[in-house]
C-alpha positions as CSV (number, residue, x, y, z in Angstrom):
1,M,94.9,90.3,83.3
2,S,95.7,88.8,86.7
3,D,98.8,91.0,87.0
4,R,96.6,94.1,86.2
5,A,94.0,93.0,88.8
6,G,96.9,92.3,91.3
7,R,98.3,95.8,90.8
8,A,94.9,97.3,91.3
9,A,94.4,95.3,94.5
10,V,97.8,96.2,95.9
11,N,97.3,100.0,95.2
12,A,93.8,99.9,96.7
13,A,95.2,98.1,99.8
14,G,97.8,100.8,100.2
15,L,95.0,103.5,100.3
16,V,92.9,101.5,102.8
17,Q,96.0,100.7,105.0
18,G,96.7,104.4,105.2
19,I,93.2,105.2,106.4
20,A,93.3,102.4,108.9
21,L,96.7,103.4,110.3
22,V,95.6,106.9,111.2
23,T,92.1,106.1,112.4
24,F,93.1,106.0,116.1
25,P,95.2,109.2,116.2
26,A,92.5,111.0,114.1
27,A,89.9,110.1,116.7
28,S,92.0,111.3,119.6
29,G,89.4,113.9,120.6
30,I,86.8,111.1,120.8
31,F,88.9,108.9,123.0
32,T,89.7,111.8,125.5
33,S,86.2,113.3,125.5
34,G,84.3,112.9,128.7
35,S,81.1,112.3,126.8
36,D,82.7,109.4,124.9
37,Y,85.6,107.2,126.2
38,G,86.9,109.7,128.8
39,L,90.5,108.6,128.6
40,S,93.2,110.6,130.2
41,S,96.1,111.8,128.1
42,T,98.3,109.1,129.7
43,E,95.7,106.4,129.0
44,Y,95.5,107.6,125.4
45,G,99.3,107.5,125.0
46,L,99.5,104.0,126.5
47,M,96.8,102.9,124.1
48,F,99.5,102.7,121.4
49,A,101.8,100.4,123.4
50,P,100.4,97.2,121.9
51,Q,100.5,98.7,118.4
52,V,104.2,99.5,118.8
53,A,105.0,96.1,120.2
54,A,103.2,94.3,117.4
55,A,104.7,96.5,114.7
56,I,108.2,96.0,116.0
57,T,107.7,92.2,116.2
58,A,106.4,92.1,112.6
59,A,109.2,94.3,111.3
60,L,111.9,92.1,113.0
61,L,110.1,88.9,111.8
62,G,110.0,90.2,108.2
63,A,113.7,91.1,108.4
64,G,114.6,87.5,109.5
65,L,115.9,88.6,112.9
66,L,113.3,86.7,115.0
67,W,112.8,83.6,112.8
68,P,115.4,83.4,110.0
69,G,113.3,80.8,108.1
70,F,110.1,82.9,108.0
71,T,110.7,84.6,104.7
72,Q,111.4,81.2,103.1
73,R,108.4,79.4,104.5
74,V,105.6,81.9,104.1
75,S,104.4,83.3,100.8
76,E,104.0,87.0,100.1
77,K,100.3,86.5,99.5
78,S,99.8,84.8,102.9
79,V,101.6,87.7,104.7
80,Y,99.5,90.3,102.8
81,L,96.2,88.5,103.6
82,A,97.2,88.1,107.2
83,G,97.9,91.8,107.4
84,L,94.5,92.7,106.0
85,L,92.8,90.3,108.4
86,A,94.7,91.9,111.3
87,D,93.6,95.4,110.1
88,L,90.0,94.1,109.9
89,A,90.2,92.7,113.4
90,A,91.4,96.1,114.7
91,M,88.4,97.9,113.2
92,V,86.0,95.3,114.5
93,L,87.4,95.6,118.0
94,L,87.2,99.4,117.7
95,I,83.6,99.2,116.8
96,A,82.9,96.8,119.6
97,S,84.6,99.1,122.1
98,W,82.1,101.8,121.1
99,G,79.4,99.9,123.0
100,L,81.6,99.8,126.1
101,A,83.0,103.3,125.9
102,H,81.7,104.1,129.4
103,S,82.6,100.7,130.8
104,H,86.1,101.0,132.2
105,P,88.3,99.0,131.9
106,A,86.3,96.7,129.4
107,G,86.2,99.3,126.7
108,Y,89.8,100.3,127.2
109,L,91.0,96.7,127.0
110,L,89.2,96.3,123.6
111,L,91.0,99.5,122.4
112,L,94.4,97.9,123.5
113,A,93.5,94.7,121.6
114,A,92.5,96.8,118.6
115,T,95.8,98.8,118.4
116,A,97.7,95.5,118.8
117,C,96.0,94.1,115.7
118,L,96.6,97.4,113.9
119,G,100.3,97.2,114.6
120,A,100.4,93.7,113.3
121,G,98.5,94.7,110.2
122,F,100.8,97.6,109.5
123,G,104.0,95.5,110.1
124,L,102.7,92.6,107.8
125,T,100.8,94.4,105.1
126,V,103.0,97.4,104.2
127,P,106.3,95.6,103.5
128,S,104.4,93.0,101.4
129,L,102.6,95.8,99.4
130,N,105.9,97.4,98.6
131,T,107.4,94.1,97.5
132,L,104.4,93.2,95.3
133,A,104.1,96.7,93.8
134,A,107.8,96.5,92.6
135,A,107.5,92.9,91.5
136,F,104.4,93.5,89.3
137,R,106.4,96.3,87.5
138,P,110.0,95.2,87.7
139,A,111.1,97.5,84.9
140,A,109.6,100.5,86.7
141,A,109.9,99.5,90.3
142,D,110.7,103.0,91.5
143,R,107.5,104.5,90.0
144,A,105.4,101.6,91.2
145,V,106.6,102.0,94.8
146,L,106.2,105.8,94.6
147,V,102.6,105.4,93.4
148,L,101.8,102.9,96.2
149,N,103.3,105.1,98.9
150,A,101.5,108.2,97.6
151,L,98.2,106.2,97.9
152,L,99.1,105.1,101.4
153,G,99.9,108.7,102.3
154,L,96.6,109.8,100.7
155,G,94.9,107.4,103.1
156,T,96.6,108.8,106.1
157,A,95.5,112.3,105.1
158,L,91.9,111.2,104.5
159,A,91.4,109.6,107.9
160,P,91.2,112.9,109.9
161,A,88.9,114.4,107.3
162,F,86.6,111.4,107.5
163,V,86.6,111.5,111.3
164,A,85.7,115.2,111.2
165,A,82.9,114.5,108.6
166,F,81.4,111.6,110.6
167,T,81.7,113.5,113.8
168,G,79.9,116.4,112.2
169,I,76.9,114.2,111.7
170,G,77.2,112.6,115.2
171,F,78.4,109.2,114.0
172,W,82.2,109.1,114.3
173,I,82.1,105.3,114.4
174,G,81.2,105.5,110.7
175,L,84.9,105.6,109.8
176,P,85.9,102.2,111.2
177,I,82.7,100.8,109.7
178,L,83.7,102.2,106.4
179,V,87.2,100.8,106.7
180,C,85.7,97.4,107.6
181,C,83.6,97.4,104.5
182,L,86.6,98.3,102.4
183,L,88.8,95.6,104.0
184,V,86.1,92.9,103.5
185,G,85.9,93.9,99.8
186,L,89.7,93.8,99.4
187,L,89.9,90.4,101.1
188,A,87.1,89.0,98.9
189,V,89.0,90.1,95.8
190,S,92.5,89.4,96.9
191,V,91.9,85.8,98.1
192,R,90.9,84.9,94.6
193,L,93.9,86.5,92.9
194,P,97.1,84.6,92.4
195,L,99.1,87.7,93.4
196,N,102.0,86.0,91.6
197,P,103.8,88.7,89.6
198,G,104.7,87.6,86.1
199,S,101.8,85.1,85.9
200,D,100.6,86.7,82.7
201,G,103.6,85.3,81.0
202,G,106.1,88.0,81.8
203,Q,109.1,87.2,84.0
204,V,110.0,89.1,87.1
205,S,113.5,90.1,86.5
206,D,116.1,92.0,88.5
207,G,115.3,95.1,86.6
208,G,114.5,98.3,88.4
209,Q,115.5,98.0,92.1
210,V,114.2,94.5,93.0
211,S,116.9,92.9,95.1
212,H,117.8,89.3,95.8
213,E,120.4,89.7,98.5
214,P,120.8,86.8,101.0
215,A,119.7,87.4,104.5
216,A,122.4,88.9,106.6
217,A,123.4,87.1,109.8
218,G,122.3,89.4,112.6
219,I,122.5,93.2,112.7
220,P,125.7,94.6,111.0
221,P,127.6,97.0,113.3
222,G,127.2,99.9,110.8
223,F,123.4,99.8,111.2
224,W,123.2,101.6,114.6
225,L,123.8,105.1,113.1
226,F,120.8,104.6,110.9
227,G,118.8,103.1,113.7
228,A,119.5,106.2,115.9
229,F,118.4,108.5,113.2
230,A,115.1,106.6,112.7
231,F,114.6,106.6,116.5
232,L,114.8,110.4,116.6
233,Y,112.6,110.7,113.6
234,G,110.0,108.5,115.2
235,I,109.8,110.9,118.1
236,C,109.4,113.9,115.8
237,E,106.8,112.4,113.5
238,T,104.7,111.2,116.4
239,M,104.6,114.6,118.0
240,N,102.8,115.7,114.9
241,G,100.8,112.6,114.0
242,N,99.5,111.5,117.4
243,W,99.3,114.7,119.4
244,S,98.5,117.6,117.1
245,Q,94.8,117.5,117.6
246,L,94.9,117.3,121.4
247,D,97.6,119.9,121.6
248,L,95.7,122.4,119.3
249,T,92.4,122.0,121.1
250,S,94.3,122.8,124.4
251,L,95.3,126.1,122.7
252,G,91.6,126.9,121.9
253,V,91.6,125.8,118.3
254,G,88.4,124.1,117.3
255,S,88.3,120.3,116.8
256,S,87.5,120.6,113.1
257,T,90.5,122.9,112.5
258,A,92.6,120.5,114.5
259,S,91.5,117.7,112.2
260,L,92.3,119.9,109.3
261,A,95.8,120.5,110.7
262,L,96.4,116.7,111.0
263,T,95.0,116.2,107.5
264,G,97.4,118.9,106.2
265,F,100.4,117.3,108.0
266,W,99.8,113.9,106.4
267,A,98.9,115.3,103.0
268,V,102.1,117.4,102.8
269,V,104.2,114.4,104.0
270,T,102.9,112.5,101.0
271,A,103.2,115.4,98.6
272,G,106.7,116.1,99.8
273,R,107.8,112.6,99.0
274,V,106.4,112.9,95.5
275,L,108.0,116.3,95.1
276,F,111.5,115.4,96.3
277,A,111.5,112.2,94.1
278,A,110.5,114.4,91.1
279,I,113.2,117.0,91.6
280,A,116.0,114.7,92.7
281,R,117.8,115.5,89.5
282,W,118.1,119.2,90.4
283,L,118.1,118.9,94.2
284,P,120.2,116.0,95.3
285,S,118.7,113.7,98.0
286,R,121.7,114.1,100.2
287,V,121.1,117.9,100.4
288,V,117.4,117.3,101.2
289,Y,118.4,114.8,103.9
290,H,120.7,117.4,105.6
291,G,118.3,120.3,105.3
292,L,114.9,118.8,106.3
293,P,115.7,118.1,110.0
294,F,116.6,121.8,110.5
295,L,113.4,122.8,108.7
296,L,111.5,120.5,111.1
297,A,113.3,122.1,114.1
298,A,112.1,125.5,112.8
299,A,108.6,124.2,112.4
300,F,108.6,122.9,116.0
301,A,109.9,126.2,117.2
302,L,107.0,128.0,115.4
303,I,104.5,125.5,116.9
304,A,105.9,126.1,120.4
305,A,105.3,129.8,119.9
306,L,101.8,129.3,118.5
307,P,99.4,131.8,120.2
308,R,96.0,130.8,121.4
309,H,93.1,130.8,119.0
310,A,95.2,131.0,115.8
311,P,93.7,128.4,113.5
312,G,95.3,129.6,110.3
313,A,98.8,129.6,111.7
314,A,98.2,126.2,113.3
315,V,97.3,124.6,110.0
316,A,100.2,126.3,108.2
317,E,102.8,125.3,110.8
318,F,101.8,121.6,110.8
319,C,101.8,121.6,107.0
320,L,105.4,122.9,107.2
321,A,106.2,120.1,109.7
322,G,104.8,117.6,107.2
323,L,107.1,118.9,104.4
324,A,110.0,118.6,106.8
325,C,109.2,115.0,107.7
326,S,108.3,113.9,104.2
327,A,111.6,112.3,102.9
328,L,113.5,111.6,106.0
329,L,112.4,108.0,106.8
330,P,112.6,106.6,103.2
331,L,116.0,108.3,102.7
332,T,117.3,106.8,105.9
333,I,116.6,103.3,104.6
334,S,117.9,104.1,101.2
335,F,121.2,105.4,102.6
336,G,121.4,102.4,104.9
337,Q,120.7,99.9,102.1
338,E,123.4,101.4,99.9
339,K,126.0,101.5,102.7
340,L,125.2,98.0,103.9
341,A,124.4,96.5,100.6
342,G,124.6,92.9,101.8
343,A,121.9,93.5,104.4
344,A,119.2,95.5,102.7
345,T,116.4,93.4,104.3
346,V,117.9,93.8,107.8
347,V,118.3,97.5,107.3
348,S,114.7,97.9,106.2
349,G,113.3,96.0,109.1
350,G,115.7,97.4,111.7
351,V,115.1,101.0,110.7
352,I,111.3,100.5,111.0
353,A,111.7,98.8,114.4
354,S,113.9,101.8,115.5
355,Y,111.3,104.2,114.2
356,Q,108.6,102.4,116.2
357,V,110.7,102.7,119.4
358,G,110.8,106.5,118.8
359,Y,107.1,106.4,118.2
360,A,106.6,104.8,121.6
361,V,108.8,107.3,123.4
362,A,106.8,110.2,122.0
363,A,103.5,108.5,122.5
364,F,104.2,107.8,126.2
365,C,106.4,110.7,127.3
366,E,104.3,113.6,125.9
367,P,101.4,113.0,128.3
368,T,103.8,112.2,131.2
369,L,105.4,115.7,130.7
370,T,102.1,117.6,130.3
371,D,100.5,115.8,133.2
372,A,103.5,116.8,135.3
373,G,102.7,120.4,134.5
374,V,105.1,121.0,131.6
375,H,103.5,123.4,129.2
376,I,102.8,122.1,125.7
377,A,105.0,124.9,124.2
378,V,108.0,123.5,126.2
379,V,107.3,120.0,124.9
380,F,107.4,121.2,121.3
381,A,110.6,123.2,122.1
382,I,112.1,119.9,123.3
383,A,111.0,118.3,120.0
384,A,112.8,121.2,118.1
385,V,116.0,120.2,119.9
386,V,115.5,116.6,119.0
387,A,115.0,117.6,115.3
388,A,118.2,119.7,115.4
389,V,120.2,116.7,116.9
390,M,118.7,114.6,114.1
391,G,120.0,117.2,111.6
392,C,123.6,116.9,113.0
393,L,123.3,113.1,112.9
394,S,122.3,113.3,109.2
395,I,125.7,114.6,108.4
396,A,127.3,111.4,109.9
397,V,124.7,109.2,108.2
398,A,125.2,110.6,104.7
399,R,128.7,112.0,105.0
400,G,130.7,111.5,101.8
401,R,128.0,109.3,100.3
402,P,126.4,110.0,96.9
403,S,122.6,110.6,96.8
404,P,120.6,107.4,96.6
405,A,119.4,106.4,93.1
406,G,115.8,106.8,94.3
407,L,113.9,108.4,97.1
408,H,112.1,105.3,98.2
409,P,114.1,102.3,99.5
410,R,114.9,99.3,97.3
411,P,112.1,96.7,97.5
412,A,112.9,93.1,98.0
413,A,112.0,90.2,95.7
414,P,108.6,88.6,96.3
415,R,108.4,85.4,98.3
416,P,107.3,82.3,96.4
417,A,103.6,81.6,95.9
418,A,104.0,78.3,97.7
419,P,106.5,77.5,100.5
420,R,109.9,76.5,99.1
421,P,113.5,77.6,99.7
422,L,114.2,81.0,98.3
423,S,116.3,84.0,99.1
424,A,115.1,86.3,101.9
425,A,112.4,88.8,101.0
426,E,111.4,91.9,102.7
427,S,110.4,95.4,101.8
428,Q,110.2,98.8,103.2
429,V,107.3,101.1,104.4
430,G,107.0,104.3,102.5
431,G,105.0,106.1,105.1
C-alpha cells in the first residue's frame, strides 16, 4: 500500500512541478505590463539569472561534482521534500511580490528570490522524482519514467492556460496561490510516506534501467560534445518557452492567443516524447535525433517570417517547434550515458547544467538584441542557425552509435532512506 501511495505522490509531484516551472514564463505579459510590474525586457530576462544559477548548482551537486559525498549522506526523500519546499517558497515570494509590484526595486528583488527558489526546487525535485519513479517499478522503469515525464510536461502545458484563465477574471495571482495549495497538500502527504521503494515486501532490483554505477571522478573528456549540444538546445528551447508570448504580442497577436501558443508548444513537447518513445521500434531514435534539429531550424525560419496579426499561423508554428524540441534533451543524455557508461550520473547532471547555461544565454541575450534595435524576426533567424548547427553536431554526438534502448535516460538507484554509505545516485529530468 505504501508503494502505491508513494507512486501516486511522485506522479502528482511531477504534474505540480511542471506547473510551477512554467509559472514565471507564462506570466511574462504580467511582469512586463505597465499596469502591473512594469519590467523592461532586460529586467524580465535577468529575472531568470538566480533560477539558472540555483538549478546549475543543484544539478552539479546531485552529480557529485560539487560535493562528492552528497549522494551518500542525504536520502532521496530528504532531497525530494527539500525541492518541494523550495518550490513552495518560490510561489510564496511571487505572491508577496504582487503587493509590491509598483515598488521598485522591492518587488523585483522578491521576484529574483522567487526564481532562485524555483531553480533550486527544479534541480532537487525532478532528479529525485525520476529516481523514485523508476525504483517503485524496477521491472518497468522505462514506462514509469515516461509516465512521470508526461505528467511533468502536462504541467508545463497547463501553466499558460491557467494564467490566461485567471487573467481573464482579473486575478492572475490565482495560479501561484493554486500551486501553493497543491504543494502544501503534497508535502502533508509525502512527509508521512516512507518513500522507500520495495517497502511492501518487494525488492528493488537492477531490472529495467535502474543503474548502480559508482560516481565518476570529475568530468570525463568525452562529455563535452554532449554538453555543447545541450547548451545549444537550451538556447533553442528558451527562445520558445520564455519569449514566445512577448514576441507574439509584439507582432499584434492577442495575449490569450500568445498563451495558447505557449501551451501548444509545451503540450507538443510532451506529446512528442511519448510519440517517439512509442514508435522507436519503427523509427530509430538515432534518426529522430539527427532530424529534429533541422525541423526546429525550419520552425524558427517560419516564426521569423510570421506576418503581423496571424494568430493561427503563430500557434501552429510554435507547436511545430515543440515537436522538434521534444526528444532532443532526453536523447542527448541517453546517448551520453551509453557512450560514457561508467559516468551516467555525471553525464546526467552535466548535461542539465549545460542546458541551463544555454537557457541563460537565450534569457539574457534576446532582450539585449531587441533593445539594441534588432528586429525579432532577425533574432529567430539567428535561432534557426543555432538549431542547424545543433543538427550538424548531432551527427558527431550519435555517429556510429546504435539507438538508445529507451527514449528517456537511465534513472539512478535511489538513495538510502537513512544516511549510510551507498553508491552514487542521481537521475535525469525528462522535461
